[in-house]
N, C-alpha and C positions, 0 to 999 in steps of 0.2 A: 848623338841620338835625338831623333825628332819625333814628337808624339802629336797626334790628333786624336780628339774626342768627338765622335758625333752623338749627340743626344737630343733629347726632347725638350726643347725650351719651354713647352706649355706645362711641364710636370715640375711641380715646386720643389719635389724631393730630388730629382735629377739634377736641376738647377743647384740646388744646396750642396748636392754631393760633389759636383766637378769644382765647385767653388771652395770646398772645404780640404780635398784631396790636394795635398802639396806635392806635385810631381815636378815642379820646375827645379827643384833643389836636386833631384835625382836624374833626371833625363835632359835638363834644358828647357829648350823651346817646346812649348805645348800650345796647340790651336783648339780652341773649343770652338765647335761649330753646331749652332743651332739648326737641327733638321727642318724645322717649321719654316724656317727662311731660306732654306737652300733645296729648292725642289730638285735641281738636276742631279745633286748628290744623293738626295733620297732616292731618287728613281735608279741610279747607279748602284747603290748598296742593295736595294731590292733586287735588281737584276742580277747580282752576285750571290742572292739566296739569303739575305739576312731579313729576318722578320723584325722589323724596327719597333714593333709594339711588345717585343719580347726583352727589349733593353737596348743599351747604349752600344756603340761599337767602338773600340779602339785600334787606332792604326798607329804602329810602332815601326818605323823604319819600313813602311810599305807592307807589313804584316798585318792582317787584320782579323780581329776575333770579335764575338759579339756575346750578349746575355751573361749569363754566369762566368763564362771564361774571361770576358771582358772586365768583370768585377774582381776577379781573382787576379788577373794580371795586374791591375791598378793597385791592389792591395800589396803585391810582392814589390812594386816599384815605389809605393809611396815612402816617405820618410817617418820617423816617430815622434816627429815635432806636433805637439798638441794631442789633447785627449781623443779626439775623433779618429786622427791618424793612427793612434796607437791601438785604439779599439778595432778600427777597420782592417788594420794588419793582422791583428791577433785572430781575427775571425775567417776573413776571407783570403788570407794567404793559404789557409788549409783547403786544399781543392774540394775534398768530399763534403766539408763543413759549407763551404761557398755554394757547392750544387744543392745541397739541402735546403738552406735557408734561402736562397736567392727566389725560387717561385713564390714564397709567401711575399717577399718584398715587392715582386711584379705585380701579384694581386693587390696589394696596397697602393701600388701606384695606380693601377686602373680605377680601383674604387674611389681614390682620391679625385682623378679626372673626371669619374661620373658625377660624384657629388658636387664639383665645382662647376659641371655643364660643359666641360672640355672634351672634344673629340680625341680619340686615338689616332695616330700619324695614319694608319691604313684606312680610317674612315673618310673616304674621299670626300662626300658630300654632307654627311652628318645630319641629313634630314630624315624625318620619320615617315614611314611609309604611310600611306592613305589607311590602310588596315590599322594601324596602330592608332591613329588618329579616330576613326570612327569607334573601334572598340573601346578606346579610352573614355570617349564621350558616353557611350551607352553604359560601360560597366560605372563610370561615375553617377549617372543617374539611377542605376540600381542601388548604389550604395546609399543615396539620399533616401530613396524608397525604404531601403532596409532600415535605415535608422529612425525613420518616421513610424513604420509599422512595429519596430521594437519597442519604441518609446511609448507607443499607445496602449501596449499589453499593461494589464494592472500591476502597480508595484514597480515598476521601471524607471519611471519619471524622477528624476532628470536625467538618468543615465551616467554610466562610469566615465572616466577620462578617455577610454577605448572608443566608446560610441562617440563622444564630443569630436574626437582626433578624427574619425573615419568622416564625419560630417563635413569638418572643414576641408579635411584633404580632397574630398568628393567636390566640394565646391570649387575649389581651386583647380582640379583637373577639367571641370566643367568650362572654366574659363580659357585652359590651355590645354585641350585634349591631346595635342602631339608631344607633349613633355613627357619624356622617358623617366625623368626624374619625379614628377608628380605622381606618374603610375606607379613608381617604386614606393613612394611614401603611402599610397593609398593601400597597395598591396601589404606593406608592412604593419600598418595600422589593422587592417582586415584580419592579417594572420593572428596578430597579438589578441585580437577581439574573439577570434575563433576559439582560441584556446581558453580564455578567460570566460566567455560565455558557455562553454561546453558543460552539460551535454544539452544539445538543442535538436528538436525533432521536426523543424520547419522543413518544407520540401526542398528548398534551396541549399540549405547549409552544408551537405555532404557534396553537392555538385560545385559549389564555391570553394570548398576544401580542395578538391582535386585540382581545380583550376589554380589555386594558390600555389600547391606543391608543383604543379607543372610550370608556372612562372619561376619559382625559386629553383627548381633544378635548371633551367634555361639560365637564369641570372647567375649562378654559381659558375655554370660552365665559362660563361663569357667573362667574368671576373678571373677565374682561373687561368684561361687559356689567353687572356688579355685580347678578346675579340670585340669588333666594332659593337657600340651599345645598340645598334640597329638588330644585330643577332639575337639579341634577348628575346624580342618580340618573335622574330621569323622562326627561331627555334621552339617558341612556345605554341604556335598555331595549330600543330598536329595534336597535342596534348588537350586543348580546348575541343577539337574537332571528334578526338575519340572520347571524351568524355560525354560530349552531346549525344553521340551514337550510342554509347552504352545507356543512357538515360532512356532513350527511346526503346531499347531492347527490354529493359526491365518495365518500362511504363506498359508494354504489352504482356510481358512474360507473368509478371505479378498479377495481372488481371485475369489470367485463366484460371478461375475460380468459379463454384456455384454462386457465390454470393454476387459477386459482379455481373454475371451473366443472368441474373433473375431480376426482373424489372421492378419487382416489389421492394427489392433490398439494394440495387445497384447504386454506387455512387455517383456512376454517371447520370442517371436521372436525377440525383439530387443536385448535381451541379446544374443540369438543365433547368430544372425549377426556379433556380436562383438567378437565372439569366436575367439580364434587363429586358423591360418590355420594348417592343413587342416580340422579342425572340421568346420569352417564356410564355406568351400566349397561345404558340403553337404547340399543342398538346394532344396526343392520340397514342394508342397502342403501337402504332408504326414508327412514331417519333421516339418512343422509348426505346425499342429495338434500335433504330438508327443510331441514337445516342451511344447505346452499349457497342454495337458492333461497328460502327462508324469510328470509334476509337482506335480499334485494331487496324483497320483499313487505312485510316489517315496516318497513323504512326508508321506502320508497315511501309506504305508508299513513300513516305517522307524519308526514311532510312534508304531506300531504294534510290531514289532521286539523288540523295545527297552523296551516294557512293560513285554514281555515274557522272563523269565529267559535263557530258552532253545535256543532262538533266538537272545538274547541280543549282542551277538559278532558281529552276521551278522548286526544287526541295526547300531552299532557302526562303522562298516566298511563302509556299505553303506551311513551313514550320512557323514563320513569324505571324502568319494569319492565324494559324491553329492555337498558338499561345495566347495571342491577343484576344481570341474568342473565349478561352479560358478566363482571361482576367476580367471579362464583362460578367462574371457570375460572382454574387455576393457571397457564395457558400464559403470562401475563403479569401484571404488577402494574397490574390495571385499576382498582384501587379510587380511585385519585387521578383518572383520566380520568373515571370514572363520577361521582364526586362533583362534579367541574367541570360535566359534562353536565347533571346534576340541577339545579345553580344556574341554568344558562341557561333550562332548561325552566320554572323558576318565573317567569321574566320575562314569559312569556306569560298569566298572570293578571293581570287588571286591578286597579286598586285597589279598586274597589268589590267585586269578587269575594271578595278577601282580607279586606276589612271584613267582608262579610257572613259569611265562613268563622269569623272571629273572634267573631261575635255569636252564633254557633250554641248549641244546649244542648250539642251533642257536644263542642265546644271547652272549654265551660265545665267539664264533666265531665273531660275530658282534664287541665286545668289544676289541677282539684281533686286527681285522683288524683296527678298529677306532685308536688304538693306534700306527699304523704305520706312520711314518712321511708323506710318499707318500699320504696317504689317508687323513690325517689331513690338508695337502697343498689342496688337491681337495676339500674338505669341505670349506676351507677358501676361495678359489676361487668362489666356487658357493656363498657363503654369500655375497662377495664383490660384484659380479656379479649382484645378487639380489637386493642389495641395490642401486647399481648405476642405475638399471632399474627403481627403485622407484623414484629416483631422476629425471629421465626423464618423470615420470608419467606414465611409462609403467607397471602398475601393474600385467597385465596378462603375460608378460614376467618373472617379478619377481616371481610370483607364479610358473612357470615353474620350476625356479632353486630349489624350495623346494619339487618337486615332489618326488625325491628319498627318502627323510625322510618319506613322506607321504606313499609310497608304502610299506616301511620297517615296520612302524608301523602297518600297514593293514595285512601285512603277518604274523607277530608275533601275532597279535589278532586272525586271522582267524587260525592258526595252534595250538596256545596254549591258547587261551582265550574263550574257551568254559566254560559252567556253570559247577560248581563241586558239585557233590551230597555231602550233608553234610557240604556243606561249611557255617561255623558258623560266618564268617564275612559279611554275607548278612544280619545279624540280625543289626538293629539299634536302638539307644535310643530313648526313648519317646521324648526327646528335640530335636533330629534330626528329627522326624517325625513332630513335632510341628513347627519348623522353616520352613521345607520343605513345609508344608502345607500352612503356612502364605505367602511364596514367591510366591508360585503357584498361590493361590487365587489373591493376589495383582497384579501379572502380567497379569493374566487373566482379571482383572476389567481394568488395563490400556488398554488392546487390546480391550475391549468391549466399551470405552468410546465413540468414534465416533457414535455408534448405540445408545448411549444416550443422545446425543446432547452436548457431552463435546469436549475435545481437540482432535485434529487430529494428530499432530505432535508427533512423536515417539510411535505412536500407528498403524498407517496404512503405513508407508514409506517400504513396502516390495515389491515395483514395481508391484503394484496390480491393476492399472488402477482404482482403487476405487474412485467414487464421491459420496459424502453424504452429501455436504453442500447446503445451500440455499434452502432447501425443494426439493431437487433433489436428487436421489437416483439411481445408476445403480447396485445395489445388488440385486441378485436374489431372497434370503430369505428374506431380509429387503428393499422390494421395499418401504414401508413405514416404516421407523426406528420408534420405540419408542419415540425417543426425548424427554425424560423427562425433559431436560435442554435445553433452548433455545440459547445457544452460537453459534450455527452453522446456526441458522435461516436467519440472515442477512449477506449478501455478497455485498461489495462495489467493484466496476468496477472503477479503477482508470482512469482518463481522462488526468489529467495534475499533475505535481508534481514539487517540487523545489530541491529534493534530492534523485537522482536515486540509492544511496547506500543504502537507507533506504525504498524507497517505489520501486514500480514495474516500469520497463521501459514503455514509452507509446506507443512502437510499438507492444505490446501484449496485445490488448484490450481483447482477450479472456481469459484472466488470472485476477482474482480478489483476494481480501482479505477479510476475516471474520472480519465483524465489529469490534468485540472485538480485534483482533489483530490490525485493523486500529488504534483504540483508544490507545492501549498500545503503539504502534511506534510513535505516535503524543505526548503522555505523556512523553516519554522517549527523545523526539526531540522537545522542544518548539519552536524552530525557524522554524521548516518544516511547508510549507503551501502545501496543496495539494486539487485538484478537482476531484471528485467522483460521480458517480450515484449509488442510491440504491433504490430498491423497487419504480422504475418509478420516483424518485425525485434526482434532481441534486444539488450538494453542489460546490459552486465555490470558491476557494481560501481560505479555511478555515485552520485554525490551532487549536491547543490544546486549546486555549482561547475560541474559538468558540464553541468547543465541551465540554466545562468543566463540563457542567451539567452532560452530558452522562459519563464522564471520572469517575467523583465522585460517580455516581450511579452504574456504572458495573464493574470497575477494582478493581483487587484484590491487594493485597500488592505486591510490586515489587519482593519480594522473591518468593512468591507464582507463580507468572508469569513466573519464570523461568523454571517451570515444569509444565506450563499450557499454551501450546502455540499451533500454528496452522500452517499448511501448507498453500501455496498459493493456491488458488481455481483454477481448471482447468474448465472455465465456457463453453467452447464448448463441445458438447456431441456427439458423442464420442471423448476422447482424445488419441491420437496416442503417444506411447512412442517412435516411429521411427521418 
């Protein structure tokens, strides 16, 4: 009896396994063939239908089996000498047990190769596609901005280990944006931080969360199915696209309310008033209405352009410039949100389009100029000045420092990023469509939650002037929201309190708290006592003990409350962003 074992020599587990299994005592001659070194045999086995990333192939007297069957066959043939062979025989000689355990071993093999930076056998070139490089670069830049903005908030310096880890991982990814492992590390720390820092009401928090979920779904599929590392990003792109389109949809839909449409109160005017000069110097009633209705027109046209392959490059340019314009307003720290949005816009380019951009004379000229020490110095100065402006909380000036890079990207897309007839890289896998559809539906459901009477934080903070709590709605379409759930029905107006860091200040009686949120704050702060009015009834100097029955009946587990939270309620109507 002669045996041949075809295995992956790059996999430490496979190498150790074939070394530990004692077959020669049972079958005689055993040839161990490393498929990394025998290309012809690798091609032969592939043509016979074996997926070599699913495991080794065993040939016994010309009869070949692969994967779980190969492991089962080796277990039945191995001797009982040594603890490893006895354990291997006891487990994998049982066919159903071998079939059950093998997928976990295969996933562990894939993850080990990934962490070691080694390619799977079927990953022919192993190079990162250009979209991953540019996405990794911009996402890393966003993460740096996110950390700086976070740490500049009162009481957050010097930040926890998760924030420090994000900052270090982002800097590493900036130095090597093509690294799938560094992108994995940054996503991992960003996910941990998302859970630890929740709840958060920042504009980019839920958008980033959806992106992270899409990445993990794609990563887990690649690991379970032992797919090439490049598939992680390839199957993630539609999730990022879907999340961006949903963001634009609710960016329009939430603003269909009487407050946003009124120039006296609209957040659009407040943002325009805080624009950098000379933009903010342009003031008139026509500019006010242009700022309001221009938002609907711009975001609506961007969605239509992005959905059409022929106009997609125009949609990307328009979206990048639109969000860059927002970042030039000092009304809020938009630079982080803008950078994240730009990274998702870049996902709309196909691999072929980006490859073509990289092969142009314009890109060659830019790369040549970027390599000159004078230009490197100029870029470094811009970066330092931008970070310094952020430390001064002048995020609008910081955004100005990054305008040259934005204009360069838009120029390249406009000139060389048009749709390419017959571009096969526009075709996506079924897995990519499934992940993209799931994230799109999930993010849409999140945006629709306020109208169903669920959470408002992370669903409506788009400076939309929207009021939908306490049975009052200023939305034009949903003047009477369905409110399938009653979480937004009761609103408490704080009249006195003991801890201003937890409750609202006394000098803002026009602001209230959703009663569920009030109960959550009291449950998390047992020493807090507060007075409030709600539904015509007054509650004087109460604590969590006094409201324990409502706390037990209404509140979810603390972990769920991290992602089930509410904005403070603007009781006066209308409420002015100005």
